[in-house]
gemmi code that builds the backbone of each chain (N, CA, C; Angstrom):
import gemmi

chains = {
    "A": [
        ("UNK", (321.409, 85.710, -72.428), (322.565, 84.915, -72.848), (323.100, 85.418, -74.197)),
        ("UNK", (323.213, 86.747, -74.337), (323.599, 87.316, -75.628), (325.109, 87.323, -75.825)),
        ("UNK", (325.851, 87.421, -74.713), (327.292, 87.602, -74.855), (327.995, 86.278, -75.165)),
        ("UNK", (328.936, 86.341, -76.103), (329.687, 85.136, -76.462), (330.436, 84.563, -75.268)),
        ("UNK", (330.870, 85.439, -74.342), (331.641, 84.963, -73.188), (330.888, 83.872, -72.426)),
        ("UNK", (329.577, 84.013, -72.340), (328.769, 83.011, -71.632), (328.845, 81.659, -72.327)),
        ("UNK", (328.854, 81.717, -73.648), (328.851, 80.460, -74.428), (330.227, 79.817, -74.447)),
        ("UNK", (331.286, 80.646, -74.459), (332.632, 80.077, -74.328), (332.747, 79.343, -72.990)),
        ("UNK", (332.201, 79.978, -71.956), (332.273, 79.375, -70.620), (331.476, 78.068, -70.566)),
        ("UNK", (330.291, 78.080, -71.157), (329.466, 76.860, -71.183), (330.188, 75.747, -71.946)),
        ("UNK", (330.850, 76.109, -73.051), (331.558, 75.098, -73.846), (332.688, 74.458, -73.040)),
        ("UNK", (333.380, 75.273, -72.229), (334.445, 74.716, -71.380), (333.867, 73.717, -70.384)),
        ("UNK", (332.726, 74.049, -69.818), (332.077, 73.139, -68.856), (331.704, 71.824, -69.543)),
        ("UNK", (331.137, 71.920, -70.734), (330.729, 70.713, -71.465), (331.952, 69.847, -71.773)),
        ("UNK", (333.013, 70.488, -72.246), (334.215, 69.732, -72.613), (334.848, 69.029, -71.429)),
        ("UNK", (335.067, 69.759, -70.348), (335.783, 69.180, -69.214), (334.908, 68.160, -68.466)),
        ("UNK", (333.590, 68.378, -68.519), (332.670, 67.381, -67.942), (332.803, 66.066, -68.680)),
        ("UNK", (332.831, 66.162, -69.991), (332.968, 64.946, -70.798), (334.305, 64.272, -70.528)),
        ("UNK", (335.354, 65.078, -70.350), (336.692, 64.526, -70.081), (336.707, 63.729, -68.774)),
        ("UNK", (336.065, 64.250, -67.751), (336.017, 63.537, -66.468), (335.173, 62.265, -66.597)),
        ("UNK", (334.055, 62.380, -67.303), (333.170, 61.227, -67.472), (333.837, 60.098, -68.249)),
        ("UNK", (334.653, 60.462, -69.231), (335.332, 59.447, -70.052), (336.190, 58.539, -69.170)),
        ("UNK", (336.928, 59.145, -68.248), (337.774, 58.344, -67.346), (336.906, 57.580, -66.351)),
        ("UNK", (335.908, 58.253, -65.802), (335.076, 57.621, -64.762), (334.321, 56.410, -65.295)),
        ("UNK", (333.730, 56.556, -66.480), (332.885, 55.484, -67.020), (333.678, 54.471, -67.831)),
        ("UNK", (334.775, 54.935, -68.438), (335.519, 54.033, -69.324), (336.708, 53.371, -68.679)),
        ("UNK", (337.157, 53.923, -67.565), (338.378, 53.388, -66.945), (338.168, 53.258, -65.433)),
        ("UNK", (337.309, 52.325, -65.037), (337.064, 52.170, -63.598), (338.296, 51.633, -62.879)),
        ("UNK", (338.279, 51.793, -61.564), (339.462, 51.472, -60.737), (339.887, 50.021, -60.852)),
        ("UNK", (338.976, 49.106, -61.186), (339.394, 47.695, -61.309), (340.249, 47.473, -62.557)),
        ("UNK", (340.180, 48.384, -63.517), (341.024, 48.260, -64.715), (342.364, 48.956, -64.482)),
        ("UNK", (342.311, 50.180, -63.956), (343.548, 50.906, -63.633), (343.433, 51.422, -62.198)),
        ("UNK", (343.883, 50.633, -61.227), (343.772, 51.075, -59.831), (344.587, 52.345, -59.590)),
        ("UNK", (344.100, 53.207, -58.706), (344.862, 54.415, -58.393), (346.142, 54.073, -57.662)),
        ("UNK", (347.128, 54.978, -57.661), (348.383, 54.705, -56.938), (348.113, 54.477, -55.457)),
        ("UNK", (348.814, 53.510, -54.879), (348.559, 53.173, -53.465), (349.075, 54.261, -52.531)),
        ("UNK", (350.156, 54.933, -52.937), (350.703, 55.985, -52.073), (350.962, 57.255, -52.889)),
        ("UNK", (349.932, 58.057, -53.090), (350.133, 59.302, -53.850), (351.080, 60.244, -53.110)),
        ("UNK", (351.876, 60.981, -53.862), (352.865, 61.878, -53.256), (352.242, 63.169, -52.743)),
        ("UNK", (353.101, 64.052, -52.236), (352.623, 65.308, -51.646), (351.860, 66.166, -52.650)),
        ("UNK", (352.373, 66.209, -53.908), (351.737, 67.065, -54.914), (350.301, 66.603, -55.166)),
        ("UNK", (350.132, 65.292, -55.319), (348.787, 64.763, -55.569), (347.892, 64.975, -54.346)),
        ("UNK", (348.437, 64.783, -53.170), (347.616, 64.938, -51.954), (347.130, 66.388, -51.787)),
        ("UNK", (347.978, 67.335, -52.175), (347.566, 68.748, -52.093), (346.392, 69.018, -53.048)),
        ("UNK", (346.459, 68.410, -54.227), (345.347, 68.571, -55.182), (344.095, 67.884, -54.637)),
        ("UNK", (344.280, 66.695, -54.059), (343.121, 65.982, -53.490), (342.407, 66.848, -52.448)),
        ("UNK", (343.182, 67.572, -51.634), (342.562, 68.423, -50.608), (341.658, 69.481, -51.251)),
        ("UNK", (342.163, 70.062, -52.348), (341.355, 71.075, -53.048), (340.088, 70.451, -53.632)),
        ("UNK", (340.234, 69.265, -54.192), (339.088, 68.591, -54.823), (338.025, 68.271, -53.771)),
        ("UNK", (338.483, 67.748, -52.623), (337.527, 67.437, -51.538), (336.799, 68.700, -51.071)),
        ("UNK", (337.534, 69.797, -50.975), (336.910, 71.048, -50.532), (335.881, 71.537, -51.558)),
        ("UNK", (336.179, 71.313, -52.832), (335.298, 71.792, -53.903), (334.015, 70.972, -53.978)),
        ("UNK", (334.155, 69.641, -53.899), (332.998, 68.753, -54.081), (332.371, 68.288, -52.764)),
        ("UNK", (333.109, 68.435, -51.648), (332.634, 67.845, -50.404), (332.823, 66.347, -50.390)),
        ("UNK", (333.586, 65.850, -51.338), (333.775, 64.407, -51.522), (334.960, 64.227, -52.472)),
        ("UNK", (335.308, 62.993, -52.777), (336.438, 62.739, -53.667), (335.991, 61.875, -54.850)),
        ("UNK", (335.642, 62.490, -55.970), (335.242, 61.684, -57.139), (336.389, 60.769, -57.590)),
        ("UNK", (336.066, 59.508, -57.814), (337.069, 58.469, -58.054), (338.040, 58.745, -59.204)),
        ("UNK", (337.591, 59.313, -60.331), (338.543, 59.441, -61.443), (339.751, 60.316, -61.122)),
        ("UNK", (339.618, 61.228, -60.172), (340.777, 62.045, -59.809), (341.864, 61.178, -59.173)),
        ("UNK", (341.443, 60.132, -58.462), (342.430, 59.217, -57.860), (343.229, 58.523, -58.963)),
        ("UNK", (342.537, 58.121, -60.011), (343.212, 57.459, -61.138), (344.239, 58.396, -61.778)),
        ("UNK", (343.870, 59.673, -61.926), (344.767, 60.630, -62.581), (346.036, 60.892, -61.779)),
        ("UNK", (346.036, 60.493, -60.507), (347.190, 60.763, -59.638), (348.431, 59.945, -60.027)),
        ("UNK", (348.288, 59.036, -60.989), (349.479, 58.348, -61.505), (350.463, 59.364, -62.083)),
        ("UNK", (349.949, 60.485, -62.557), (350.808, 61.571, -63.046), (350.371, 62.846, -62.317)),
        ("UNK", (350.989, 63.152, -61.188), (350.542, 64.291, -60.366), (350.539, 65.620, -61.117)),
        ("UNK", (351.490, 65.810, -62.013), (351.521, 67.063, -62.780), (350.315, 67.186, -63.690)),
        ("UNK", (349.969, 66.067, -64.330), (348.776, 66.055, -65.190), (347.523, 66.279, -64.351)),
        ("UNK", (347.442, 65.591, -63.203), (346.299, 65.761, -62.298), (346.124, 67.234, -61.924)),
        ("UNK", (347.235, 67.889, -61.574), (347.169, 69.290, -61.139), (346.664, 70.193, -62.264)),
        ("UNK", (347.163, 69.956, -63.483), (346.726, 70.789, -64.611), (345.271, 70.519, -64.973)),
        ("UNK", (344.908, 69.232, -64.993), (343.513, 68.878, -65.318), (342.570, 69.494, -64.285)),
        ("UNK", (342.939, 69.353, -63.018), (342.115, 69.927, -61.951), (342.035, 71.450, -62.078)),
        ("UNK", (343.150, 72.077, -62.429), (343.162, 73.530, -62.607), (342.178, 73.972, -63.680)),
        ("UNK", (342.158, 73.215, -64.784), (341.228, 73.547, -65.877), (339.792, 73.319, -65.440)),
        ("UNK", (339.554, 72.186, -64.782), (338.187, 71.864, -64.365), (337.687, 72.881, -63.344)),
        ("UNK", (338.527, 73.181, -62.381), (338.140, 74.120, -61.325), (337.801, 75.491, -61.926)),
        ("UNK", (338.648, 75.931, -62.851), (338.410, 77.230, -63.489), (337.092, 77.207, -64.272)),
        ("UNK", (336.868, 76.100, -64.982), (335.645, 76.001, -65.786), (334.398, 76.056, -64.912)),
        ("UNK", (334.450, 75.442, -63.735), (333.263, 75.343, -62.879), (333.113, 76.478, -61.876)),
        ("UNK", (334.178, 77.248, -61.652), (334.067, 78.357, -60.701), (333.053, 79.389, -61.202)),
        ("UNK", (332.542, 80.186, -60.285), (331.665, 81.298, -60.665), (332.451, 82.316, -61.481)),
        ("UNK", (332.030, 82.546, -62.688), (332.572, 83.652, -63.502), (331.352, 84.369, -64.090)),
        ("UNK", (331.234, 84.368, -65.404), (330.043, 84.984, -66.001), (328.800, 84.130, -65.704)),
        ("UNK", (328.991, 82.806, -65.675), (327.920, 81.889, -65.293), (328.165, 81.422, -63.866)),
        ("UNK", (327.100, 81.107, -63.157), (327.249, 80.632, -61.779), (327.626, 79.152, -61.763)),
        ("UNK", (328.254, 78.746, -60.672), (328.573, 77.314, -60.535), (327.282, 76.491, -60.509)),
        ("UNK", (326.235, 77.050, -59.932), (324.944, 76.346, -59.870), (324.451, 75.995, -61.280)),
        ("UNK", (324.503, 76.974, -62.191), (324.072, 76.693, -63.561), (325.032, 75.722, -64.234)),
        ("UNK", (326.325, 75.867, -63.948), (327.304, 74.969, -64.573), (327.087, 73.522, -64.149)),
        ("UNK", (326.736, 73.308, -62.885), (326.442, 71.942, -62.439), (325.197, 71.413, -63.159)),
        ("UNK", (324.231, 72.314, -63.407), (323.034, 71.905, -64.148), (323.389, 71.558, -65.595)),
        ("UNK", (324.265, 72.346, -66.209), (324.712, 72.034, -67.574), (325.427, 70.685, -67.589)),
        ("UNK", (326.291, 70.459, -66.594), (327.061, 69.206, -66.531), (326.137, 68.013, -66.286)),
        ("UNK", (325.104, 68.222, -65.477), (324.110, 67.170, -65.249), (323.415, 66.818, -66.564)),
        ("UNK", (322.993, 67.841, -67.300), (322.293, 67.609, -68.570), (323.209, 66.924, -69.593)),
        ("UNK", (324.465, 67.359, -69.627), (325.434, 66.743, -70.554), (325.662, 65.279, -70.186)),
        ("UNK", (325.827, 65.018, -68.900), (326.103, 63.643, -68.450), (324.910, 62.732, -68.698)),
        ("UNK", (323.721, 63.266, -68.441), (322.497, 62.492, -68.676), (322.366, 62.169, -70.163)),
        ("UNK", (322.594, 63.171, -70.984), (322.434, 63.004, -72.430), (323.476, 62.049, -73.004)),
        ("UNK", (324.687, 62.077, -72.433), (325.750, 61.190, -72.947), (325.794, 59.871, -72.175)),
        ("UNK", (324.746, 59.627, -71.366), (324.589, 58.344, -70.647), (325.751, 58.047, -69.718)),
        ("UNK", (326.274, 59.060, -69.053), (327.334, 58.834, -68.076), (326.700, 58.682, -66.689)),
        ("UNK", (326.701, 57.469, -66.175), (326.113, 57.245, -64.840), (326.916, 58.006, -63.785)),
        ("UNK", (328.253, 57.993, -63.958), (329.101, 58.709, -63.007), (328.762, 60.200, -63.005)),
        ("UNK", (328.793, 60.812, -64.189), (328.590, 62.256, -64.289), (327.192, 62.671, -63.853)),
        ("UNK", (326.199, 61.870, -64.221), (324.828, 62.188, -63.839), (324.710, 62.220, -62.319)),
        ("UNK", (325.269, 61.206, -61.655), (325.187, 61.144, -60.185), (326.005, 62.265, -59.539)),
        ("UNK", (327.211, 62.495, -60.059), (328.068, 63.540, -59.469), (327.395, 64.913, -59.538)),
        ("UNK", (326.929, 65.270, -60.717), (326.413, 66.632, -60.897), (325.000, 66.801, -60.316)),
        ("UNK", (324.244, 65.711, -60.256), (322.960, 65.782, -59.549), (323.228, 66.075, -58.066)),
        ("UNK", (324.203, 65.373, -57.511), (324.569, 65.607, -56.109), (325.059, 67.030, -55.877)),
        ("UNK", (325.847, 67.543, -56.823), (326.361, 68.911, -56.678), (325.250, 69.947, -56.824)),
        ("UNK", (324.307, 69.703, -57.737), (323.171, 70.623, -57.869), (322.423, 70.722, -56.537)),
        ("UNK", (322.147, 69.568, -55.955), (321.408, 69.561, -54.680), (322.224, 70.251, -53.592)),
        ("UNK", (323.520, 69.981, -53.587), (324.405, 70.586, -52.588), (324.398, 72.118, -52.711)),
        ("UNK", (324.203, 72.611, -53.922), (324.195, 74.057, -54.156), (322.788, 74.657, -54.032)),
        ("UNK", (321.849, 73.854, -53.555), (320.535, 74.393, -53.235), (319.452, 74.191, -54.269)),
        ("UNK", (319.727, 73.453, -55.345), (318.685, 73.197, -56.347), (317.713, 72.165, -55.766)),
        ("UNK", (316.422, 72.473, -55.812), (315.409, 71.579, -55.270), (314.932, 70.557, -56.296)),
        ("UNK", (313.972, 69.737, -55.885), (313.469, 68.686, -56.791), (312.816, 69.301, -58.029)),
        ("UNK", (312.153, 70.444, -57.844), (311.541, 71.103, -59.005), (312.617, 71.501, -60.016)),
        ("UNK", (313.709, 72.077, -59.508), (314.792, 72.495, -60.393), (315.428, 71.315, -61.111)),
        ("UNK", (315.586, 70.212, -60.386), (316.141, 68.999, -61.012), (315.222, 68.535, -62.133)),
        ("UNK", (313.911, 68.547, -61.861), (312.956, 68.100, -62.884), (312.937, 69.044, -64.084)),
        ("UNK", (313.174, 70.331, -63.820), (313.228, 71.292, -64.933), (314.382, 70.936, -65.878)),
        ("UNK", (315.550, 70.679, -65.309), (316.714, 70.368, -66.149), (316.527, 69.011, -66.841)),
        ("UNK", (315.981, 68.052, -66.083), (315.705, 66.738, -66.682), (314.728, 66.887, -67.852)),
        ("UNK", (313.686, 67.713, -67.659), (312.700, 67.917, -68.707), (313.297, 68.576, -69.939)),
        ("UNK", (314.148, 69.578, -69.732), (314.789, 70.251, -70.876), (315.688, 69.260, -71.618)),
        ("UNK", (316.467, 68.486, -70.856), (317.366, 67.503, -71.494), (316.556, 66.486, -72.287)),
        ("UNK", (315.454, 66.043, -71.721), (314.646, 65.034, -72.400), (313.964, 65.610, -73.646)),
        ("UNK", (313.346, 66.782, -73.515), (312.618, 67.332, -74.650), (313.559, 67.698, -75.797)),
        ("UNK", (314.743, 68.227, -75.475), (315.647, 68.618, -76.563), (316.410, 67.423, -77.124)),
        ("UNK", (316.457, 66.330, -76.369), (316.945, 65.081, -76.964), (315.928, 64.588, -77.983)),
        ("UNK", (314.656, 64.819, -77.686), (313.597, 64.456, -78.629), (313.669, 65.333, -79.886)),
        ("UNK", (313.704, 66.652, -79.705), (313.778, 67.546, -80.870), (315.010, 67.241, -81.723)),
        ("UNK", (316.131, 66.951, -81.051), (317.368, 66.671, -81.787), (317.186, 65.487, -82.734)),
        ("UNK", (316.578, 64.436, -82.203), (316.452, 63.216, -83.022), (315.384, 63.363, -84.101)),
        ("UNK", (314.348, 64.138, -83.810), (313.341, 64.405, -84.853), (314.003, 65.201, -85.988)),
        ("UNK", (314.775, 66.213, -85.607), (315.464, 67.038, -86.616), (316.439, 66.195, -87.435)),
        ("UNK", (317.167, 65.295, -86.768), (318.136, 64.458, -87.476), (317.434, 63.458, -88.401)),
        ("UNK", (316.349, 62.883, -87.907), (315.625, 61.890, -88.712), (315.109, 62.515, -90.010)),
        ("UNK", (314.604, 63.743, -89.897), (314.062, 64.430, -91.079), (315.124, 65.280, -91.779)),
        ("UNK", (316.360, 65.251, -91.223), (317.482, 66.026, -91.774), (317.086, 67.489, -91.999)),
        ("UNK", (316.505, 68.070, -90.977), (316.098, 69.480, -91.068), (317.335, 70.369, -91.109)),
        ("UNK", (317.254, 71.385, -91.915), (318.344, 72.359, -91.969), (318.035, 73.502, -91.003)),
        ("UNK", (319.073, 73.968, -90.327), (318.871, 75.007, -89.324), (318.270, 76.262, -89.947)),
        ("UNK", (317.206, 76.747, -89.338), (316.598, 77.992, -89.822), (316.317, 78.941, -88.657)),
        ("UNK", (317.050, 78.728, -87.565), (316.825, 79.519, -86.357), (317.976, 80.486, -86.069)),
        ("UNK", (319.018, 80.435, -86.898), (320.227, 81.199, -86.595), (320.008, 82.699, -86.518)),
        ("UNK", (319.043, 83.204, -87.274), (318.838, 84.656, -87.324), (318.318, 85.214, -86.009)),
        ("UNK", (317.809, 84.334, -85.151), (317.262, 84.805, -83.865), (318.365, 85.403, -82.997)),
        ("UNK", (319.528, 84.784, -83.033), (320.591, 85.171, -82.101), (321.319, 86.427, -82.569)),
        ("UNK", (321.462, 87.420, -81.692), (322.254, 88.600, -82.056), (323.735, 88.236, -82.122)),
        ("UNK", (324.493, 89.004, -82.924), (325.932, 88.759, -83.050), (326.671, 89.633, -82.051)),
        ("UNK", (327.586, 89.027, -81.283), (328.371, 89.759, -80.284), (329.660, 90.251, -80.943)),
        ("UNK", (329.827, 91.558, -81.038), (331.007, 92.147, -81.712), (332.089, 92.567, -80.719)),
        ("UNK", (331.939, 92.215, -79.454), (332.955, 92.618, -78.476), (334.265, 91.881, -78.761)),
        ("UNK", (335.410, 92.505, -78.415), (336.701, 91.871, -78.732), (337.032, 90.714, -77.791)),
        ("UNK", (338.069, 89.987, -78.171), (338.598, 88.905, -77.339), (339.133, 89.523, -76.039)),
        ("UNK", (338.931, 88.853, -74.888), (339.461, 89.414, -73.630), (340.957, 89.696, -73.732)),
        ("UNK", (341.367, 90.872, -73.297), (342.785, 91.221, -73.304), (343.264, 91.846, -74.595)),
        ("UNK", (342.422, 91.849, -75.631), (342.853, 92.397, -76.937), (342.836, 93.914, -76.912)),
    ],
    "B": [
        ("UNK", (319.520, 68.198, -97.337), (318.237, 67.907, -98.003), (317.332, 67.185, -97.008)),
        ("UNK", (316.197, 67.770, -96.746), (315.310, 67.150, -95.767), (314.715, 65.850, -96.315)),
        ("UNK", (314.374, 64.950, -95.393), (313.791, 63.658, -95.754), (312.375, 63.829, -96.295)),
        ("UNK", (311.694, 64.858, -95.800), (310.312, 65.113, -96.217), (310.214, 66.536, -96.776)),
        ("UNK", (309.134, 66.828, -97.492), (308.913, 68.215, -97.916), (308.268, 68.959, -96.764)),
        ("UNK", (308.949, 69.977, -96.285), (308.390, 70.775, -95.193), (307.380, 71.743, -95.801)),
        ("UNK", (306.119, 71.575, -95.425), (305.061, 72.398, -96.016), (305.144, 73.849, -95.555)),
        ("UNK", (304.732, 74.759, -96.453), (304.614, 76.159, -96.059), (303.482, 76.288, -95.037)),
        ("UNK", (303.548, 77.331, -94.237), (302.509, 77.551, -93.222), (301.124, 77.632, -93.859)),
        ("UNK", (301.063, 78.196, -95.081), (299.770, 78.394, -95.737), (299.103, 77.065, -96.116)),
        ("UNK", (299.883, 75.968, -96.123), (299.316, 74.667, -96.484), (298.655, 73.969, -95.290)),
        ("UNK", (298.862, 74.529, -94.104), (298.309, 73.905, -92.892), (296.896, 74.392, -92.636)),
        ("UNK", (296.087, 73.584, -91.944), (294.735, 74.037, -91.585), (294.788, 75.209, -90.619)),
        ("UNK", (293.666, 75.895, -90.501), (293.595, 77.122, -89.702), (294.064, 76.904, -88.256)),
        ("UNK", (293.670, 75.782, -87.657), (294.027, 75.528, -86.250), (295.543, 75.476, -86.084)),
        ("UNK", (296.218, 74.852, -87.030), (297.681, 74.762, -86.951), (298.307, 76.129, -87.139)),
        ("UNK", (297.706, 76.944, -88.027), (298.284, 78.282, -88.265), (298.172, 79.163, -87.019)),
        ("UNK", (297.145, 78.895, -86.220), (297.051, 79.642, -84.947), (298.210, 79.238, -84.023)),
        ("UNK", (298.578, 77.953, -84.096), (299.714, 77.497, -83.278), (301.012, 78.176, -83.717)),
        ("UNK", (301.117, 78.455, -85.009), (302.331, 79.133, -85.491), (302.454, 80.533, -84.884)),
        ("UNK", (301.298, 81.172, -84.645), (301.335, 82.493, -83.993), (301.867, 82.363, -82.565)),
        ("UNK", (301.466, 81.278, -81.888), (301.967, 81.043, -80.532), (303.477, 80.783, -80.565)),
        ("UNK", (303.907, 80.074, -81.597), (305.328, 79.773, -81.763), (306.127, 81.067, -81.946)),
        ("UNK", (305.562, 81.985, -82.736), (306.210, 83.283, -82.963), (306.354, 84.037, -81.643)),
        ("UNK", (305.298, 83.982, -80.837), (305.336, 84.661, -79.524), (306.348, 83.999, -78.601)),
        ("UNK", (306.436, 82.672, -78.668), (307.370, 81.938, -77.806), (308.807, 82.353, -78.086)),
        ("UNK", (309.124, 82.455, -79.376), (310.497, 82.805, -79.751), (310.731, 84.321, -79.726)),
        ("UNK", (309.656, 85.097, -79.710), (309.808, 86.544, -79.730), (310.493, 87.013, -80.999)),
        ("UNK", (310.145, 86.363, -82.122), (310.821, 86.667, -83.380), (309.804, 86.520, -84.516)),
        ("UNK", (309.845, 87.473, -85.438), (308.869, 87.473, -86.529), (309.448, 86.725, -87.730)),
        ("UNK", (309.229, 85.414, -87.756), (309.744, 84.581, -88.854), (308.961, 84.853, -90.141)),
        ("UNK", (309.660, 84.787, -91.271), (308.969, 84.857, -92.563), (308.074, 83.628, -92.699)),
        ("UNK", (308.643, 82.472, -92.400), (307.903, 81.204, -92.310), (308.166, 80.651, -90.912)),
        ("UNK", (307.207, 80.005, -90.274), (307.513, 79.399, -88.969), (308.711, 78.451, -89.106)),
        ("UNK", (309.504, 78.279, -88.036), (310.639, 77.361, -88.112), (310.192, 75.972, -88.581)),
        ("UNK", (311.086, 75.301, -89.275), (310.753, 73.974, -89.806), (310.269, 73.046, -88.693)),
        ("UNK", (310.896, 73.143, -87.510), (310.486, 72.249, -86.429), (309.051, 72.524, -85.994)),
        ("UNK", (308.649, 73.796, -85.987), (307.260, 74.115, -85.629), (306.309, 73.496, -86.641)),
        ("UNK", (306.698, 73.559, -87.911), (305.814, 73.004, -88.953), (305.791, 71.475, -88.895)),
        ("UNK", (306.923, 70.875, -88.537), (306.956, 69.407, -88.363), (306.022, 69.009, -87.218)),
        ("UNK", (306.116, 69.739, -86.111), (305.334, 69.358, -84.931), (303.841, 69.619, -85.143)),
        ("UNK", (303.511, 70.491, -86.091), (302.097, 70.775, -86.371), (301.481, 69.734, -87.316)),
        ("UNK", (302.305, 68.869, -87.874), (301.806, 67.863, -88.826), (300.796, 66.946, -88.145)),
        ("UNK", (301.129, 66.509, -86.923), (300.247, 65.612, -86.166), (299.979, 66.266, -84.804)),
        ("UNK", (298.904, 67.013, -84.692), (298.632, 67.731, -83.431), (298.509, 66.797, -82.231)),
        ("UNK", (298.141, 65.532, -82.480), (298.031, 64.587, -81.366), (299.365, 64.307, -80.719)),
        ("UNK", (300.448, 64.441, -81.496), (301.808, 64.302, -80.953), (302.400, 65.665, -80.628)),
        ("UNK", (302.312, 66.571, -81.606), (302.954, 67.882, -81.441), (302.358, 68.714, -80.315)),
        ("UNK", (301.057, 68.559, -80.074), (300.410, 69.347, -79.024), (300.979, 69.051, -77.647)),
        ("UNK", (300.867, 67.796, -77.175), (301.422, 67.495, -75.844), (302.940, 67.619, -75.783)),
        ("UNK", (303.623, 67.316, -76.892), (305.086, 67.465, -76.908), (305.442, 68.933, -76.688)),
        ("UNK", (304.745, 69.814, -77.381), (305.017, 71.246, -77.232), (304.681, 71.749, -75.837)),
        ("UNK", (303.593, 71.233, -75.290), (303.218, 71.667, -73.925), (304.256, 71.184, -72.912)),
        ("UNK", (304.748, 69.953, -73.098), (305.779, 69.434, -72.184), (307.038, 70.293, -72.280)),
        ("UNK", (307.384, 70.681, -73.521), (308.577, 71.522, -73.702), (308.395, 72.867, -72.999)),
        ("UNK", (307.226, 73.476, -73.206), (307.004, 74.797, -72.598), (306.953, 74.700, -71.078)),
        ("UNK", (306.417, 73.605, -70.562), (306.381, 73.408, -69.111), (307.811, 73.286, -68.568)),
        ("UNK", (308.637, 72.526, -69.293), (310.035, 72.350, -68.851), (310.819, 73.656, -68.987)),
        ("UNK", (310.525, 74.425, -70.027), (311.322, 75.623, -70.324), (310.850, 76.872, -69.585)),
        ("UNK", (309.666, 76.827, -69.041), (309.142, 78.002, -68.349), (309.969, 78.341, -67.120)),
        ("UNK", (309.869, 79.586, -66.659), (310.660, 79.981, -65.489), (310.261, 79.203, -64.245)),
        ("UNK", (311.241, 78.833, -63.462), (311.026, 78.098, -62.215), (312.223, 78.348, -61.328)),
        ("UNK", (312.902, 77.270, -60.943), (314.155, 77.457, -60.188), (315.248, 77.994, -61.106)),
        ("UNK", (315.136, 77.675, -62.389), (316.065, 78.200, -63.392), (315.284, 79.121, -64.329)),
        ("UNK", (315.959, 80.117, -64.879), (315.301, 81.050, -65.792), (315.168, 80.425, -67.178)),
        ("UNK", (314.321, 81.009, -67.990), (314.182, 80.543, -69.371), (315.537, 80.634, -70.099)),
        ("UNK", (316.271, 81.734, -69.862), (317.568, 81.904, -70.535), (318.538, 80.791, -70.133)),
        ("UNK", (318.564, 80.457, -68.850), (319.449, 79.370, -68.400), (319.050, 78.056, -69.057)),
        ("UNK", (317.757, 77.854, -69.178), (317.284, 76.599, -69.785), (317.573, 76.549, -71.285)),
        ("UNK", (317.559, 77.707, -71.937), (317.929, 77.723, -73.363), (319.388, 77.269, -73.511)),
        ("UNK", (320.216, 77.647, -72.539), (321.615, 77.212, -72.592), (321.715, 75.707, -72.359)),
        ("UNK", (320.933, 75.187, -71.422), (320.904, 73.734, -71.192), (320.451, 73.030, -72.477)),
        ("UNK", (319.418, 73.562, -73.107), (318.914, 72.964, -74.352), (319.988, 72.974, -75.435)),
        ("UNK", (320.760, 74.055, -75.490), (321.819, 74.149, -76.510), (322.909, 73.106, -76.267)),
        ("UNK", (323.308, 72.908, -75.012), (324.376, 71.932, -74.769), (323.865, 70.505, -74.984)),
        ("UNK", (322.603, 70.252, -74.658), (322.025, 68.919, -74.925), (322.012, 68.662, -76.434)),
        ("UNK", (321.629, 69.661, -77.203), (321.623, 69.513, -78.666), (323.044, 69.300, -79.178)),
        ("UNK", (324.003, 69.989, -78.552), (325.407, 69.801, -78.939), (325.885, 68.389, -78.663)),
        ("UNK", (325.569, 67.872, -77.490), (325.964, 66.493, -77.144), (325.319, 65.504, -78.116)),
        ("UNK", (324.098, 65.817, -78.537), (323.415, 64.947, -79.504), (323.892, 65.190, -80.938)),
        ("UNK", (324.895, 66.065, -81.087), (325.456, 66.389, -82.408), (324.372, 66.820, -83.380)),
        ("UNK", (323.420, 67.618, -82.866), (322.316, 68.082, -83.706), (322.596, 69.506, -84.155)),
        ("UNK", (322.710, 69.734, -85.451), (323.020, 71.067, -85.964), (321.784, 71.941, -86.045)),
        ("UNK", (320.605, 71.313, -86.066), (319.385, 72.124, -86.202), (319.252, 73.075, -85.030)),
    ],
}
model = gemmi.Model(1)
for chain_id, residues in chains.items():
    chain = gemmi.Chain(chain_id)
    for i, (resn, *xyz) in enumerate(residues, 1):
        res = gemmi.Residue()
        res.name, res.seqid = resn, gemmi.SeqId(i, " ")
        for name, pos in zip(("N", "CA", "C"), xyz):
            atom = gemmi.Atom()
            atom.name, atom.element = name, gemmi.Element(name[0])
            atom.pos, atom.b_iso = gemmi.Position(*pos), 0.0
            res.add_atom(atom)
        chain.add_residue(res)
    model.add_chain(chain)
structure = gemmi.Structure()
structure.add_model(model)
structure.setup_entities()
């Protein structure tokens, strides 16, 4: 994991996962019901979402109040989760860990289901759960004692240019 | 400023200093002083020992590689807003 490109990609997954979880956990359908008759543009996006997840996660229905926004949000999410430098399998594991750590019941269930759908077994699930739990512990120990980072020198610096430069 | 004084490795008993060698091997890096977290966890071996073993068990290769798990650990630390 030496190349910065991998970390940029991971950061996109973390960000967009949190964005989906915010709507799912903070704005359930009983507060803002989805549109009763979504238009053609929204329905076309829904088809892509169903194909991607094998299901229809509820917050996308809520976003259909603005089909243009839904399409752009979905475009960003889809790009973030597609196989690029990191595999979708690992990205679902990252999203599971992020959702678990940020106490998102929606995100934890969604990404656990996607991990299993992509072939991750119970051992793999426990591995990610264990990493999330242990590093939640280290994080809070470090914060409680206000430890200053002394691990930065381990990581090599990536001097490659920005893509397209 | 740390809440406690983080002791130098030389202030720890011999058994703990052997653990610091294992820590060096785990990270594959020759630290001048073991990382502060390693020294914190060595303060109470009754806690740090099983905690460290649980971490290594979770981080060891399995369905996911160690490198993939380091990335998971980094994003969990990020969500917890932990700079360490």
